[in-house]
C-alpha positions in Angstrom: 67.7 149.2 33.9 66.9 149.9 30.3 64.2 147.8 28.7 65.2 144.1 28.4 64.3 143.9 24.7 66.8 146.7 23.9 69.5 145.1 26.0 68.9 141.6 24.4 69.2 143.1 20.9 72.5 144.8 22.0 73.6 141.4 23.5 73.1 139.6 20.2 75.3 142.1 18.4 77.9 142.2 21.1 78.2 138.4 21.2 78.9 138.3 17.5 82.0 140.5 18.0 85.1 138.6 16.9 87.0 140.0 19.9 84.6 138.2 22.3 84.3 135.1 20.1 88.1 134.6 20.1 88.9 136.1 23.6 91.1 138.7 22.0 91.8 142.0 23.6 91.5 140.8 27.1 95.2 140.8 28.0 95.7 137.8 30.4 92.1 137.9 31.7 89.8 135.0 31.4 86.9 135.5 28.9 84.1 135.4 31.4 81.2 137.8 30.9 78.0 138.4 32.8 74.7 139.5 31.3 72.7 140.7 34.3 69.0 141.5 34.1 66.1 142.2 36.4 64.8 138.9 37.9 61.3 139.6 36.6 62.7 139.4 33.1 63.9 135.8 33.5 61.3 134.3 31.2 62.0 136.9 28.5 65.7 136.1 28.7 65.0 132.3 28.6 62.8 132.8 25.6 65.4 135.0 23.8 68.3 132.5 24.2 67.4 130.4 21.1 67.2 133.5 19.0 70.5 134.8 20.4 72.2 131.5 19.6 70.7 131.5 16.1 71.9 135.0 15.5 75.5 134.3 16.6 75.7 131.2 14.6 74.3 132.9 11.5 76.9 135.6 11.8 79.7 133.1 12.7 79.0 129.7 11.3 82.2 128.2 12.8 81.1 129.0 16.4 79.0 126.5 18.3 77.2 127.5 21.5 76.8 125.2 24.4 74.3 126.0 27.1 74.8 124.6 30.6 71.8 125.0 32.9 73.1 124.6 36.4 69.7 123.5 37.7 69.5 120.8 35.1 73.0 119.6 35.8 72.3 119.4 39.6 69.0 117.6 39.0 70.7 115.1 36.7 73.2 114.3 39.5 70.5 113.5 42.0 68.3 111.6 39.5 71.2 109.4 38.3 71.9 108.3 41.8 68.3 107.8 42.8 68.4 110.5 45.5 65.3 112.4 44.5 62.8 110.5 46.8 65.4 110.5 49.6 65.8 114.3 49.2 62.1 114.9 49.4 61.8 112.8 52.6 64.8 114.4 54.1 63.4 117.9 53.5 60.1 116.9 55.0 61.8 115.5 58.2 64.6 118.0 58.7 63.8 121.1 56.7 65.0 122.9 53.6 68.2 124.3 55.1 69.4 120.9 56.2 68.6 119.4 52.8 70.4 122.2 50.9 73.5 121.7 53.0 73.5 117.9 52.3 72.9 118.6 48.5 75.9 121.0 48.5 78.1 118.3 50.1 76.9 115.6 47.7 77.8 117.8 44.7 81.2 118.5 46.3 80.8 122.2 45.5 83.9 124.3 45.7 86.2 121.3 46.0 88.6 119.7 43.6 85.9 117.2 42.7 83.1 119.8 42.2 80.5 117.8 40.2 79.1 120.7 38.2 82.6 121.8 37.2 83.5 118.3 36.2 80.3 117.9 34.2 81.0 121.1 32.2 84.6 120.1 31.7 83.6 116.7 30.4 80.9 118.0 28.1 82.4 121.2 26.7 83.5 121.2 23.1 86.6 122.9 21.9 86.0 126.1 20.1 82.5 126.6 21.5 81.0 129.6 23.3 79.5 128.6 26.7 76.3 130.0 28.1 75.7 129.4 31.8 72.0 129.6 32.8 69.8 128.4 35.6 71.5 130.5 38.3 68.2 131.5 39.9 66.6 128.1 39.6 69.5 126.3 41.5 69.9 128.9 44.3 70.7 128.5 47.2 72.4 125.2 46.5 74.8 126.5 43.9 76.3 130.0 44.0 77.4 131.7 40.9 80.7 133.1 42.2 81.7 129.5 43.2 81.0 128.2 39.7 82.9 131.0 38.1 85.9 130.6 40.4 86.1 126.9 39.8 85.6 127.1 36.0 88.6 129.3 35.4 91.0 126.5 35.1 88.6 124.4 33.0 87.4 127.0 30.5 90.6 128.9 29.8 90.3 129.8 26.1 86.6 129.7 25.7 84.3 132.7 26.0 81.8 132.1 28.8 78.6 134.1 29.3 76.7 133.8 32.6 73.0 134.9 32.4 72.4 136.4 35.8 69.0 137.4 37.3 70.2 140.2 39.4 72.9 142.9 39.4 76.6 142.8 38.7 78.4 146.0 39.5 82.0 146.6 40.3 82.6 142.9 40.9 79.7 142.5 43.3 77.0 139.9 42.5 73.5 140.5 43.9 71.2 137.6 43.1 67.6 138.6 42.5 68.7 142.1 43.2 68.4 141.1 46.9 70.9 138.6 48.0 74.6 139.4 48.1 76.5 136.6 46.5 80.3 136.9 46.9 82.4 139.2 44.8 83.8 138.1 41.5 86.1 140.7 39.9 87.3 138.8 36.8 84.1 138.8 34.8 83.3 141.6 32.3 79.8 143.1 32.2 78.5 142.7 28.7 75.7 145.2 28.4 75.2 148.3 30.6 72.0 148.7 32.4 
């Protein structure tokens, strides 16, 4: 991939494009975009997000940007219910895989009551641009393709940008450039590698 600083600069300009901001020119496609990057650039991308937001809002004062960190959303779910200590004890007794399975079921992922999708639906503001972050932090509990599939009906007329630590090519998601996620063909790649 090209240097991350160059790609982030291109991203700032691209996200200020009125076509992306208003979801114009997509035909009937949902305005879902993916900014993929090398996993080792995660901290650089995290640090750049406030500057990206500031740039977009300076160029487009009417646009608000909401960031939804999937890890923080999942953590809030378990903290609100007092499950954190139980989760640690369960992991100690039965292992990480068992815990991850239980956590997925508790979040009701990929169901009509998917808690992450409900959270985003309840907290999103009309007319805002949505940034989805925390993909790498919440793996393997939450999978990016599942979130994108389930958000389609919730975030219809809002541009959504997923910041993805891995590769997105021809509809194929490869988290951390190692783990094949599932395919997701409806998202547009924002900046070429």
